[in-house]
C-alpha positions as CSV (number, residue, x, y, z in Angstrom):
1,M,179.0,319.1,257.4
2,A,180.0,317.3,254.3
3,A,183.4,318.4,252.9
4,G,181.9,319.3,249.5
5,R,179.2,321.6,251.0
6,R,181.8,323.1,253.4
7,R,184.1,324.0,250.5
8,T,181.2,325.6,248.6
9,L,180.2,327.7,251.6
10,E,183.8,328.7,252.2
11,R,184.0,330.1,248.7
12,E,180.6,331.9,248.9
13,L,181.4,333.4,252.4
14,A,185.1,334.0,252.0
15,G,186.4,336.2,254.8
16,K,183.0,336.3,256.6
17,V,183.1,332.9,258.4
18,Q,185.6,330.5,259.8
19,F,185.1,326.7,259.9
20,D,186.5,324.7,262.8
21,R,187.0,321.0,262.4
22,R,184.7,318.8,264.5
23,A,184.8,315.1,264.7
24,Y,182.4,312.6,266.1
25,L,184.1,309.4,267.2
26,L,182.9,305.8,266.9
27,L,184.6,304.5,270.0
28,P,186.1,301.0,270.1
29,G,183.7,298.3,271.0
30,E,180.6,296.6,269.8
31,G,177.9,298.9,268.5
32,Q,174.3,298.4,267.6
33,R,175.1,296.7,264.4
34,P,177.8,294.0,263.9
35,T,177.5,294.3,260.2
36,Y,176.0,296.7,257.6
37,D,172.3,295.9,257.0
38,E,170.0,296.9,254.2
39,Y,168.7,300.0,256.2
40,V,172.2,301.5,256.6
41,V,173.3,300.7,253.0
42,S,170.1,302.2,251.6
43,H,170.9,305.5,253.2
44,R,174.4,305.5,251.8
45,V,173.0,304.7,248.3
46,R,170.5,307.5,248.6
47,A,173.2,310.0,249.7
48,A,175.4,308.9,246.8
49,D,172.5,309.4,244.4
50,M,171.8,312.9,245.7
51,V,175.4,314.1,245.8
52,P,177.6,311.8,243.6
53,E,180.5,314.2,243.6
54,L,181.2,313.4,247.2
55,G,182.0,309.8,246.3
56,F,180.3,308.0,249.2
57,A,181.7,304.5,249.9
58,I,178.9,302.0,249.6
59,P,179.4,299.0,251.8
60,K,177.9,295.6,251.0
61,V,175.1,294.2,253.1
62,G,176.8,291.9,255.7
63,Q,180.1,293.7,255.6
64,K,181.5,294.2,259.1
65,Y,180.6,297.5,260.6
66,P,183.6,299.6,261.7
67,R,184.6,299.1,265.4
68,S,186.2,302.4,265.8
69,S,186.9,305.7,264.0
70,V,189.7,306.7,266.3
71,P,192.6,305.7,264.0
72,A,191.3,307.8,261.2
73,Q,190.6,310.7,263.5
74,L,194.2,310.5,264.9
75,V,195.5,310.7,261.3
76,A,193.3,313.7,260.6
77,A,194.5,315.5,263.8
78,A,198.1,314.9,262.9
79,V,197.6,316.2,259.3
80,Q,195.8,319.3,260.8
81,D,198.7,319.9,263.1
82,E,201.6,319.2,260.6
83,H,200.1,320.1,257.2
84,P,196.9,322.0,257.7
85,E,196.8,323.0,254.0
86,R,196.4,319.3,253.1
87,L,193.5,318.5,255.4
88,V,190.8,319.3,252.8
89,A,192.4,316.8,250.4
90,M,192.6,314.1,253.1
91,E,188.9,314.6,253.9
92,D,188.0,313.8,250.3
C-alpha cells in the first residue's frame, strides 16, 4: 500500500487497525527488463499524475532497471528495528 494512502487510513481508523510492514524484494540478477521502457515509464507517469503528493520518481526511457531492492530493504529493516518512529519518513 502506498505510504500516503496508509497514513490516511491510519488517521481515519486510529486504534481500530494495525499495519504491519511488508516488503516485496527485487532479488539480485537479471530481470525481464534490462532498462526502463516506454511501457513502465508510462505507468509511473500515470501514477504521478493521479497522486502527485507521493512524489513518484520518473525514470528515463533507457535508464538501467534496478538489479536488486535488497540494500534498500535492509536499510528499512534496520530503521524499523532501531528507530521505528522514523520509518514513515524514510518511506517517503
